[in-house]
C-alpha positions as CSV (number, residue, x, y, z in Angstrom):
1,X,7.9,15.7,-41.2
2,X,7.0,19.3,-40.6
3,X,4.4,21.9,-39.5
4,X,2.0,21.6,-42.8
5,X,2.2,17.7,-41.9
6,X,-2.2,17.7,-41.8
7,X,-2.3,16.3,-38.4
8,X,-2.8,13.1,-37.7
9,X,-1.7,9.8,-35.5
10,X,1.6,7.7,-35.8
11,X,1.3,4.0,-34.7
12,X,3.8,1.1,-34.9
13,X,2.5,-2.5,-35.8
14,X,4.9,-6.2,-34.8
15,X,3.0,-9.2,-36.0
16,X,4.4,-12.1,-35.6
17,X,4.9,-15.6,-36.5
18,X,1.5,-16.9,-35.5
19,X,-0.7,-13.8,-36.7
20,X,-0.2,-12.8,-33.3
21,X,-0.7,-8.1,-33.9
22,X,0.5,-6.0,-31.4
23,X,0.0,-1.9,-31.9
24,X,0.7,0.9,-30.7
25,X,0.4,4.5,-31.0
26,X,2.0,7.6,-30.5
27,X,0.7,9.7,-27.2
28,X,0.6,12.4,-29.7
29,X,-3.0,12.8,-31.7
30,X,-0.4,14.8,-34.2
31,X,2.7,13.5,-34.1
32,X,2.9,14.2,-38.1
33,X,3.6,17.8,-37.0
34,X,6.3,17.4,-35.3
35,X,9.6,19.5,-36.7
36,X,12.1,17.8,-33.9
37,X,13.7,14.6,-33.4
38,X,10.9,13.1,-30.9
39,X,12.1,9.1,-28.7
40,X,9.0,7.4,-28.6
41,X,9.3,5.3,-25.8
42,X,7.1,2.3,-25.0
43,X,7.5,-0.9,-23.1
44,X,7.9,-3.3,-25.7
45,X,7.6,-6.9,-23.2
46,X,3.5,-5.8,-23.0
47,X,2.6,-6.1,-26.5
48,X,0.9,-10.0,-27.1
49,X,3.7,-11.5,-29.3
50,X,5.9,-13.4,-29.3
51,X,9.4,-10.7,-29.4
52,X,11.8,-13.6,-30.4
53,X,9.2,-15.1,-34.1
54,X,8.5,-11.6,-35.1
55,X,7.8,-10.8,-38.6
56,X,6.3,-7.4,-39.8
57,X,7.4,-4.3,-38.6
58,X,5.2,-0.9,-40.3
59,X,5.0,2.7,-39.4
60,X,1.8,3.9,-39.4
61,X,-0.3,6.6,-40.0
62,X,-3.4,7.2,-39.7
63,X,-6.9,5.3,-37.5
64,X,-5.4,1.8,-36.8
65,X,-8.5,1.4,-36.3
66,X,-11.4,3.5,-39.1
67,X,-8.0,4.0,-41.8
68,X,-9.5,6.7,-44.8
69,X,-7.8,7.9,-47.0
70,X,-6.2,11.9,-47.2
71,X,-3.9,14.4,-45.5
72,X,-0.3,15.5,-46.9
73,X,2.8,15.4,-46.4
74,X,6.0,13.8,-46.0
75,X,8.0,12.1,-43.8
């Protein structure tokens, strides 16, 4: 990631086999502009999904609640 990227939030989305979804938002709203490796820690036990039945894990860029096209840069 680089400072030339659009300043965008990042999130992780977990889905389990029952269809339950958990989203973890990165605390930095301009996470896409970080230039160094950054540890992103969160308490996985607080997620409301069945961790033994995870179907998919995704990394998203932008506003998960109001997705809009746009932005520039590289991850």
